[in-house]
N, CA, C and O atoms as a GROMACS GRO file, in nm:
protein
  436
    1MET      N    1  -2.963  -1.535  -2.741
    1MET     CA    2  -2.794  -1.484  -2.656
    1MET      C    3  -2.719  -1.428  -2.630
    1MET      O    4  -2.695  -1.342  -2.715
    2ASN      N    5  -2.641  -1.425  -2.527
    2ASN     CA    6  -2.556  -1.336  -2.441
    2ASN      C    7  -2.487  -1.261  -2.475
    2ASN      O    8  -2.435  -1.293  -2.582
    3PRO      N    9  -2.440  -1.119  -2.416
    3PRO     CA   10  -2.350  -1.079  -2.422
    3PRO      C   11  -2.208  -1.147  -2.413
    3PRO      O   12  -2.197  -1.262  -2.370
    4PRO      N   13  -2.103  -1.076  -2.453
    4PRO     CA   14  -1.949  -1.106  -2.434
    4PRO      C   15  -1.961  -1.078  -2.219
    4PRO      O   16  -2.061  -1.041  -2.157
    5PRO      N   17  -1.807  -1.120  -2.155
    5PRO     CA   18  -1.844  -1.071  -2.048
    5PRO      C   19  -1.820  -0.988  -2.055
    5PRO      O   20  -1.805  -0.979  -2.177
    6LEU      N   21  -1.785  -0.840  -1.992
    6LEU     CA   22  -1.695  -0.734  -1.974
    6LEU      C   23  -1.603  -0.777  -1.887
    6LEU      O   24  -1.640  -0.849  -1.794
    7PRO      N   25  -1.436  -0.735  -1.902
    7PRO     CA   26  -1.356  -0.793  -1.862
    7PRO      C   27  -1.312  -0.746  -1.700
    7PRO      O   28  -1.342  -0.638  -1.648
    8VAL      N   29  -1.248  -0.836  -1.649
    8VAL     CA   30  -1.261  -0.781  -1.482
    8VAL      C   31  -1.162  -0.651  -1.498
    8VAL      O   32  -1.065  -0.677  -1.569
    9ARG      N   33  -1.166  -0.541  -1.458
    9ARG     CA   34  -1.015  -0.422  -1.472
    9ARG      C   35  -0.962  -0.442  -1.321
    9ARG      O   36  -1.027  -0.369  -1.246
   10ARG      N   37  -0.866  -0.516  -1.255
   10ARG     CA   38  -0.768  -0.517  -1.153
   10ARG      C   39  -0.685  -0.400  -1.129
   10ARG      O   40  -0.618  -0.334  -1.208
   11ARG      N   41  -0.704  -0.388  -1.001
   11ARG     CA   42  -0.628  -0.255  -0.962
   11ARG      C   43  -0.459  -0.277  -0.919
   11ARG      O   44  -0.396  -0.373  -0.874
   12PHE      N   45  -0.416  -0.110  -0.966
   12PHE     CA   46  -0.341  -0.163  -0.933
   12PHE      C   47  -0.227  -0.209  -0.813
   12PHE      O   48  -0.240  -0.127  -0.722
   13PRO      N   49  -0.105  -0.323  -0.773
   13PRO     CA   50  -0.103  -0.360  -0.642
   13PRO      C   51  -0.008  -0.246  -0.507
   13PRO      O   52   0.084  -0.276  -0.432
   14TRP      N   53  -0.061  -0.152  -0.519
   14TRP     CA   54  -0.016  -0.069  -0.419
   14TRP      C   55   0.040  -0.044  -0.320
   14TRP      O   56   0.138   0.025  -0.294
   15ILE      N   57  -0.085  -0.154  -0.213
   15ILE     CA   58  -0.031  -0.230  -0.119
   15ILE      C   59   0.083  -0.271  -0.087
   15ILE      O   60   0.143  -0.245   0.017
   16LEU      N   61   0.135  -0.370  -0.216
   16LEU     CA   62   0.254  -0.459  -0.238
   16LEU      C   63   0.399  -0.327  -0.216
   16LEU      O   64   0.499  -0.349  -0.147
   17TYR      N   65   0.380  -0.225  -0.275
   17TYR     CA   66   0.457  -0.126  -0.283
   17TYR      C   67   0.459  -0.058  -0.231
   17TYR      O   68   0.554   0.017  -0.253
   18TRP      N   69   0.363  -0.019  -0.119
   18TRP     CA   70   0.386   0.027   0.034
   18TRP      C   71   0.448  -0.057   0.114
   18TRP      O   72   0.562  -0.022   0.147
   19ILE      N   73   0.406  -0.164   0.156
   19ILE     CA   74   0.460  -0.246   0.282
   19ILE      C   75   0.616  -0.292   0.256
   19ILE      O   76   0.686  -0.338   0.346
   20VAL      N   77   0.666  -0.271   0.108
   20VAL     CA   78   0.816  -0.272   0.055
   20VAL      C   79   0.914  -0.109   0.102
   20VAL      O   80   1.020  -0.109   0.165
   21LEU      N   81   0.882  -0.053   0.078
   21LEU     CA   82   0.857   0.101   0.163
   21LEU      C   83   0.899   0.087   0.251
   21LEU      O   84   1.015   0.097   0.289
   22VAL      N   85   0.735   0.038   0.342
   22VAL     CA   86   0.810   0.035   0.458
   22VAL      C   87   0.940  -0.023   0.539
   22VAL      O   88   1.021   0.045   0.602
   23LEU      N   89   0.939  -0.154   0.522
   23LEU     CA   90   1.039  -0.253   0.544
   23LEU      C   91   1.145  -0.161   0.482
   23LEU      O   92   1.240  -0.153   0.559
   24ILE      N   93   1.166  -0.074   0.347
   24ILE     CA   94   1.290  -0.096   0.337
   24ILE      C   95   1.316   0.056   0.484
   24ILE      O   96   1.365   0.029   0.593
   25VAL      N   97   1.278   0.175   0.452
   25VAL     CA   98   1.251   0.271   0.580
   25VAL      C   99   1.322   0.176   0.746
   25VAL      O  100   1.387   0.224   0.838
   26LEU      N  101   1.297   0.097   0.735
   26LEU     CA  102   1.253   0.079   0.903
   26LEU      C  103   1.386  -0.008   0.923
   26LEU      O  104   1.450  -0.001   1.028
   27VAL      N  105   1.433  -0.112   0.787
   27VAL     CA  106   1.533  -0.187   0.799
   27VAL      C  107   1.693  -0.007   0.845
   27VAL      O  108   1.760   0.016   0.946
   28ALA      N  109   1.680   0.071   0.701
   28ALA     CA  110   1.765   0.169   0.682
   28ALA      C  111   1.742   0.213   0.809
   28ALA      O  112   1.831   0.161   0.876
   29LEU      N  113   1.660   0.292   0.892
   29LEU     CA  114   1.673   0.349   0.979
   29LEU      C  115   1.666   0.264   1.169
   29LEU      O  116   1.683   0.316   1.279
   30ALA      N  117   1.634   0.121   1.131
   30ALA     CA  118   1.644   0.122   1.298
   30ALA      C  119   1.735   0.130   1.386
   30ALA      O  120   1.727   0.149   1.507
   31PRO      N  121   1.883   0.104   1.270
   31PRO     CA  122   2.052   0.199   1.411
   31PRO      C  123   1.987   0.340   1.482
   31PRO      O  124   1.935   0.354   1.592
   32VAL      N  125   2.005   0.408   1.405
   32VAL     CA  126   1.846   0.497   1.438
   32VAL      C  127   1.806   0.555   1.584
   32VAL      O  128   1.822   0.641   1.672
   33GLY      N  129   1.743   0.439   1.540
   33GLY     CA  130   1.643   0.404   1.664
   33GLY      C  131   1.712   0.325   1.822
   33GLY      O  132   1.645   0.336   1.925
   34SER      N  133   1.822   0.262   1.824
   34SER     CA  134   1.849   0.192   1.854
   34SER      C  135   1.927   0.339   1.962
   34SER      O  136   1.900   0.379   2.075
   35VAL      N  137   2.006   0.372   1.885
   35VAL     CA  138   2.061   0.515   1.920
   35VAL      C  139   1.997   0.596   2.012
   35VAL      O  140   2.038   0.606   2.128
   36VAL      N  141   1.890   0.661   1.966
   36VAL     CA  142   1.740   0.763   2.025
   36VAL      C  143   1.721   0.657   2.130
   36VAL      O  144   1.739   0.702   2.244
   37ALA      N  145   1.678   0.484   2.124
   37ALA     CA  146   1.633   0.468   2.265
   37ALA      C  147   1.720   0.434   2.387
   37ALA      O  148   1.721   0.464   2.506
   38CYS      N  149   1.793   0.356   2.301
   38CYS     CA  150   1.975   0.459   2.471
   38CYS      C  151   1.998   0.551   2.483
   38CYS      O  152   2.097   0.490   2.525
   39GLY      N  153   2.020   0.681   2.496
   39GLY     CA  154   1.945   0.761   2.479
   39GLY      C  155   1.876   0.810   2.620
   39GLY      O  156   1.914   0.862   2.726
   40LEU      N  157   1.712   0.748   2.541
   40LEU     CA  158   1.591   0.810   2.579
   40LEU      C  159   1.622   0.728   2.783
   40LEU      O  160   1.631   0.800   2.882
   41ILE      N  161   1.631   0.568   2.785
   41ILE     CA  162   1.708   0.512   2.850
   41ILE      C  163   1.739   0.593   2.943
   41ILE      O  164   1.666   0.659   3.016
   42ALA      N  165   1.926   0.580   2.932
   42ALA     CA  166   2.039   0.630   3.013
   42ALA      C  167   1.984   0.788   3.046
   42ALA      O  168   2.027   0.819   3.157
   43ASN      N  169   1.906   0.894   2.990
   43ASN     CA  170   1.914   1.029   3.020
   43ASN      C  171   1.813   0.984   3.100
   43ASN      O  172   1.857   1.015   3.210
   44ALA      N  173   1.648   0.903   3.131
   44ALA     CA  174   1.574   0.902   3.226
   44ALA      C  175   1.590   0.851   3.374
   44ALA      O  176   1.512   0.869   3.468
   45HIS      N  177   1.762   0.752   3.372
   45HIS     CA  178   1.748   0.748   3.493
   45HIS      C  179   1.912   0.763   3.506
   45HIS      O  180   1.998   0.683   3.541
   46GLY      N  181   1.918   0.898   3.464
   46GLY     CA  182   2.068   0.929   3.511
   46GLY      C  183   2.225   0.868   3.430
   46GLY      O  184   2.340   0.870   3.473
   47CYS      N  185   2.185   0.832   3.341
   47CYS     CA  186   2.334   0.747   3.348
   47CYS      C  187   2.426   0.802   3.231
   47CYS      O  188   2.398   0.887   3.148
   48ARG      N  189   2.553   0.724   3.248
   48ARG     CA  190   2.593   0.831   3.166
   48ARG      C  191   2.632   0.659   2.990
   48ARG      O  192   2.632   0.541   3.025
   49VAL      N  193   2.656   0.698   2.844
   49VAL     CA  194   2.661   0.597   2.813
   49VAL      C  195   2.817   0.686   2.682
   49VAL      O  196   2.802   0.787   2.613
   50ASP      N  197   2.890   0.637   2.687
   50ASP     CA  198   2.988   0.606   2.486
   50ASP      C  199   3.002   0.506   2.472
   50ASP      O  200   2.998   0.406   2.544
   51GLU      N  201   3.031   0.535   2.324
   51GLU     CA  202   3.153   0.472   2.280
   51GLU      C  203   3.282   0.411   2.372
   51GLU      O  204   3.324   0.298   2.349
   52GLY      N  205   3.320   0.467   2.442
   52GLY     CA  206   3.456   0.443   2.518
   52GLY      C  207   3.426   0.256   2.548
   52GLY      O  208   3.465   0.147   2.507
   53SER      N  209   3.326   0.320   2.651
   53SER     CA  210   3.311   0.173   2.771
   53SER      C  211   3.235   0.173   2.837
   53SER      O  212   3.239   0.283   2.891
   54VAL      N  213   3.149   0.112   2.881
   54VAL     CA  214   3.092   0.054   2.956
   54VAL      C  215   3.000   0.101   3.111
   54VAL      O  216   3.055   0.070   3.216
   55HIS      N  217   2.941   0.133   3.114
   55HIS     CA  218   2.912   0.227   3.223
   55HIS      C  219   2.800   0.164   3.364
   55HIS      O  220   2.679   0.159   3.346
   56THR      N  221   2.841   0.137   3.448
   56THR     CA  222   2.787   0.152   3.467
   56THR      C  223   2.584   0.168   3.487
   56THR      O  224   2.563   0.286   3.517
   57CYS      N  225   2.502   0.120   3.482
   57CYS     CA  226   2.353   0.166   3.487
   57CYS      C  227   2.262   0.102   3.535
   57CYS      O  228   2.186   0.015   3.490
   58VAL      N  229   2.281   0.175   3.682
   58VAL     CA  230   2.092   0.089   3.725
   58VAL      C  231   2.041   0.075   3.711
   58VAL      O  232   2.004   0.138   3.810
   59ILE      N  233   1.902   0.020   3.646
   59ILE     CA  234   1.786   0.043   3.701
   59ILE      C  235   1.657  -0.081   3.789
   59ILE      O  236   1.647  -0.203   3.772
   60ASN      N  237   1.600  -0.016   3.855
   60ASN     CA  238   1.567  -0.121   3.975
   60ASN      C  239   1.634  -0.215   4.003
   60ASN      O  240   1.604  -0.332   3.978
   61GLY      N  241   1.730  -0.179   4.057
   61GLY     CA  242   1.847  -0.299   4.098
   61GLY      C  243   1.949  -0.365   3.993
   61GLY      O  244   2.064  -0.373   4.035
   62LYS      N  245   1.920  -0.422   3.843
   62LYS     CA  246   1.972  -0.458   3.767
   62LYS      C  247   2.058  -0.383   3.669
   62LYS      O  248   1.989  -0.318   3.591
   63ASP      N  249   2.141  -0.375   3.656
   63ASP     CA  250   2.255  -0.363   3.576
   63ASP      C  251   2.238  -0.342   3.432
   63ASP      O  252   2.251  -0.434   3.351
   64TYR      N  253   2.215  -0.255   3.410
   64TYR     CA  254   2.172  -0.217   3.205
   64TYR      C  255   2.348  -0.156   3.128
   64TYR      O  256   2.371  -0.110   3.016
   65GLY      N  257   2.414  -0.173   3.207
   65GLY     CA  258   2.572  -0.079   3.119
   65GLY      C  259   2.574  -0.131   2.993
   65GLY      O  260   2.584  -0.066   2.889
   66GLN      N  261   2.565  -0.238   3.002
   66GLN     CA  262   2.613  -0.358   2.888
   66GLN      C  263   2.550  -0.312   2.758
   66GLN      O  264   2.607  -0.278   2.654
   67LEU      N  265   2.358  -0.321   2.800
   67LEU     CA  266   2.344  -0.358   2.761
   67LEU      C  267   2.342  -0.171   2.652
   67LEU      O  268   2.378  -0.137   2.539
   68LEU      N  269   2.276  -0.100   2.774
   68LEU     CA  270   2.304   0.061   2.681
   68LEU      C  271   2.435   0.080   2.588
   68LEU      O  272   2.442   0.142   2.482
   69TYR      N  273   2.514   0.025   2.641
   69TYR     CA  274   2.639   0.016   2.571
   69TYR      C  275   2.652  -0.018   2.434
   69TYR      O  276   2.710   0.042   2.344
   70THR      N  277   2.573  -0.153   2.429
   70THR     CA  278   2.564  -0.214   2.327
   70THR      C  279   2.442  -0.125   2.168
   70THR      O  280   2.469  -0.095   2.052
   71LEU      N  281   2.314  -0.113   2.252
   71LEU     CA  282   2.246   0.015   2.127
   71LEU      C  283   2.321   0.057   2.132
   71LEU      O  284   2.411  -0.005   2.076
   72GLY      N  285   2.378   0.231   2.214
   72GLY     CA  286   2.457   0.300   2.131
   72GLY      C  287   2.571   0.304   2.032
   72GLY      O  288   2.597   0.403   1.964
   73VAL      N  289   2.667   0.138   2.025
   73VAL     CA  290   2.758   0.137   1.921
   73VAL      C  291   2.643   0.085   1.840
   73VAL      O  292   2.599   0.194   1.803
   74MET      N  293   2.581   0.018   1.798
   74MET     CA  294   2.467  -0.017   1.708
   74MET      C  295   2.489   0.107   1.556
   74MET      O  296   2.491   0.096   1.434
   75GLY      N  297   2.500   0.211   1.648
   75GLY     CA  298   2.389   0.337   1.603
   75GLY      C  299   2.513   0.353   1.476
   75GLY      O  300   2.497   0.420   1.374
   76TRP      N  301   2.645   0.270   1.513
   76TRP     CA  302   2.776   0.333   1.378
   76TRP      C  303   2.673   0.241   1.220
   76TRP      O  304   2.626   0.301   1.123
   77LEU      N  305   2.670   0.180   1.231
   77LEU     CA  306   2.567   0.088   1.140
   77LEU      C  307   2.517   0.201   1.047
   77LEU      O  308   2.532   0.208   0.925
   78MET      N  309   2.469   0.266   1.109
   78MET     CA  310   2.432   0.343   1.040
   78MET      C  311   2.465   0.366   0.924
   78MET      O  312   2.388   0.394   0.832
   79LEU      N  313   2.614   0.353   0.916
   79LEU     CA  314   2.701   0.435   0.766
   79LEU      C  315   2.729   0.298   0.685
   79LEU      O  316   2.811   0.263   0.600
   80VAL      N  317   2.628   0.241   0.749
   80VAL     CA  318   2.570   0.147   0.643
   80VAL      C  319   2.452   0.092   0.590
   80VAL      O  320   2.452   0.042   0.478
   81THR      N  321   2.359   0.096   0.657
   81THR     CA  322   2.222   0.104   0.682
   81THR      C  323   2.147   0.223   0.617
   81THR      O  324   2.033   0.212   0.571
   82LEU      N  325   2.213   0.326   0.617
   82LEU     CA  326   2.153   0.467   0.576
   82LEU      C  327   2.193   0.440   0.418
   82LEU      O  328   2.120   0.362   0.358
   83PRO      N  329   2.328   0.511   0.329
   83PRO     CA  330   2.341   0.446   0.235
   83PRO      C  331   2.275   0.298   0.126
   83PRO      O  332   2.291   0.296   0.004
   84ALA      N  333   2.207   0.192   0.201
   84ALA     CA  334   2.224   0.068   0.120
   84ALA      C  335   1.956   0.108   0.140
   84ALA      O  336   1.863   0.045   0.090
   85GLY      N  337   1.959   0.200   0.207
   85GLY     CA  338   1.849   0.171   0.221
   85GLY      C  339   1.785   0.343   0.144
   85GLY      O  340   1.669   0.386   0.146
   86ALA      N  341   1.903   0.406   0.085
   86ALA     CA  342   1.881   0.509   0.007
   86ALA      C  343   1.889   0.397  -0.165
   86ALA      O  344   1.808   0.399  -0.258
   87LEU      N  345   1.990   0.329  -0.154
   87LEU     CA  346   1.979   0.282  -0.267
   87LEU      C  347   1.854   0.240  -0.331
   87LEU      O  348   1.792   0.290  -0.425
   88ALA      N  349   1.820   0.086  -0.221
   88ALA     CA  350   1.764   0.019  -0.210
   88ALA      C  351   1.576   0.124  -0.218
   88ALA      O  352   1.465   0.084  -0.253
   89PHE      N  353   1.619   0.253  -0.170
   89PHE     CA  354   1.454   0.327  -0.171
   89PHE      C  355   1.479   0.329  -0.381
   89PHE      O  356   1.419   0.265  -0.467
   90VAL      N  357   1.570   0.409  -0.389
   90VAL     CA  358   1.596   0.450  -0.590
   90VAL      C  359   1.561   0.290  -0.663
   90VAL      O  360   1.490   0.250  -0.755
   91LEU      N  361   1.614   0.256  -0.606
   91LEU     CA  362   1.545   0.068  -0.750
   91LEU      C  363   1.428   0.025  -0.672
   91LEU      O  364   1.377  -0.064  -0.740
   92TRP      N  365   1.363   0.042  -0.570
   92TRP     CA  366   1.163   0.050  -0.608
   92TRP      C  367   1.167   0.150  -0.604
   92TRP      O  368   1.189   0.172  -0.485
   93LEU      N  369   1.162   0.239  -0.652
   93LEU     CA  370   1.067   0.391  -0.741
   93LEU      C  371   1.074   0.338  -0.871
   93LEU      O  372   0.972   0.330  -0.939
   94LEU      N  373   1.237   0.285  -0.931
   94LEU     CA  374   1.247   0.268  -1.031
   94LEU      C  375   1.139   0.130  -1.092
   94LEU      O  376   1.054   0.133  -1.181
   95VAL      N  377   1.171   0.051  -1.030
   95VAL     CA  378   1.065  -0.078  -1.020
   95VAL      C  379   0.927   0.002  -1.036
   95VAL      O  380   0.876   0.019  -1.147
   96LEU      N  381   0.875   0.046  -0.930
   96LEU     CA  382   0.759   0.114  -0.938
   96LEU      C  383   0.758   0.201  -1.056
   96LEU      O  384   0.656   0.222  -1.122
   97ILE      N  385   0.846   0.240  -1.075
   97ILE     CA  386   0.731   0.357  -1.192
   97ILE      C  387   0.767   0.279  -1.343
   97ILE      O  388   0.707   0.329  -1.438
   98SER      N  389   0.872   0.144  -1.381
   98SER     CA  390   0.823   0.091  -1.480
   98SER      C  391   0.697  -0.039  -1.470
   98SER      O  392   0.632  -0.079  -1.567
   99HIS      N  393   0.683  -0.102  -1.286
   99HIS     CA  394   0.550  -0.157  -1.324
   99HIS      C  395   0.456  -0.101  -1.355
   99HIS      O  396   0.394  -0.157  -1.446
  100ARG      N  397   0.386   0.055  -1.292
  100ARG     CA  398   0.311   0.144  -1.291
  100ARG      C  399   0.337   0.192  -1.499
  100ARG      O  400   0.249   0.238  -1.572
  101ALA      N  401   0.436   0.171  -1.527
  101ALA     CA  402   0.425   0.264  -1.663
  101ALA      C  403   0.354   0.121  -1.755
  101ALA      O  404   0.256   0.144  -1.825
  102SER      N  405   0.389   0.032  -1.751
  102SER     CA  406   0.374  -0.055  -1.831
  102SER      C  407   0.193  -0.178  -1.790
  102SER      O  408   0.161  -0.274  -1.860
  103TRP      N  409   0.128  -0.136  -1.687
  103TRP     CA  410   0.009  -0.126  -1.617
  103TRP      C  411  -0.072  -0.032  -1.731
  103TRP      O  412  -0.162  -0.051  -1.814
  104ARG      N  413  -0.007   0.052  -1.697
  104ARG     CA  414  -0.106   0.225  -1.750
  104ARG      C  415  -0.119   0.134  -1.942
  104ARG      O  416  -0.220   0.125  -2.012
  105ARG      N  417   0.019   0.082  -1.970
  105ARG     CA  418   0.000   0.065  -2.083
  105ARG      C  419  -0.134  -0.080  -2.152
  105ARG      O  420  -0.207  -0.085  -2.250
  106ARG      N  421  -0.108  -0.168  -2.044
  106ARG     CA  422  -0.207  -0.274  -2.067
  106ARG      C  423  -0.335  -0.198  -2.074
  106ARG      O  424  -0.383  -0.154  -2.178
  107ALA      N  425  -0.394  -0.186  -1.940
  107ALA     CA  426  -0.462  -0.105  -1.948
  107ALA      C  427  -0.580  -0.056  -2.082
  107ALA      O  428  -0.686  -0.090  -2.134
  108ALA      N  429  -0.483   0.034  -2.087
  108ALA     CA  430  -0.544   0.128  -2.251
  108ALA      C  431  -0.555   0.092  -2.324
  108ALA      O  432  -0.642   0.145  -2.392
  109SER      N  433  -0.468  -0.056  -2.398
  109SER     CA  434  -0.541  -0.189  -2.495
  109SER      C  435  -0.625  -0.218  -2.467
  109SER      O  436  -0.682  -0.309  -2.527
   0.00000   0.00000   0.00000
């Protein structure tokens, strides 16, 4: 007579939680990244960028002033994405703690 099979112990799905956390951070910081990219490009080519108007910025014979202006103004979106990202992080953390606690209770029994 064979002994009963041992139950397979599954691991907690940490990778899913890490992926969601990275997505939350990327979305929340995207406007900051656009402003940094705008500043780096403008400074590297001696261009002027501000929120007031589009300034000409010729790089390799093409005017990128409108693009740099758009990248710079997109920084204002961080007024929405940073608080939303903080709220999403808190919700993510609550779900993680709740899931982990129920996982441990199930594994202990």
